[in-house]
N, C-alpha and C positions, 0 to 999 in steps of 0.2 A: 699389576692390574692388567687384565685383558679386555680388549674391545670385542664384543660379539655382534656380528652383523648377520642379517638375513638377506639372501639373494635368491632370485628365481633363475630359472634356466636362461642362459645367455646374458645375464646381468653381470656387471663388473664392479670391482672396487679399484681405486687408484691409491697407491702408496707413494708419498712424495709426489713428484710429477713425472716419474720415469718407470714405475712398475705398475702393471695392470694385471689383475687376476680376474678371470672370467669363468663362470660356471658353464661347462660345455656339455655335461651329461649328468642326469640324476637316475639312480637305480634305487631299489628298495633300501639298501644299506650302504651305498657308495656314492661318492660325488667325484666327478672328473673335472679338474681345473686346468685352464690354460694360463700360463704365466708368461707375460712379456716383460723382460727386464734387460738392462744393459749386460753385456758379456762379463763385466767385472763383478757382477752380483752373483754370488754363489747361491744356488737354489738346490736344496736337498730335502728328501723325505726325512723325517725325524730319525728313523732307524739307521739310515745311511749317515746322517750327520753324527750320530752317536758312535758309529764305527770309526769314522774319521777322527773324532776326538780321542777315542780309545787307542788309536794307532799313533797319535802324536808322541814323539820321543820324550822319554823321561831323561832328566839330566845324567843318570847313570848308564844310559844305553850306549853301546859301542857305536862308533861312527858309521859302520856298515849298516846297522839297523836304521840309523837316522837318514841315510841316503835313500834307502828303500821307501821310507815314509815320505820323504821329499818328492820322490818320483811319482808316488801314488797321488799325492796332493796336487802335483802340478799338471796332472792329466786333465784335459778339457772336460771329459765326461763326468768328472766328479762334481762340477758345478752346474751340470745340466739336469733337467728333470728326466727321470727314467720313464720311458714310455712303455705302455702295455705290450 
């Protein structure tokens, strides 16, 4: 079940007590969001998240491939919002 909310420009929603999502720009077909969250919270666009999941090692993958995936997942920019 999903919660659907309406927000106007510069209005925010709070998740738990440590994540704040603010609408910072509205265009005809796009919305720009600002997300303030602790560094340990991974924030990804859906397509980036799906690529990360697809790259997770399968049990039959050789150790060399697993180490590449680990290095990719450990990079700080994976958990950050990609900017325009």
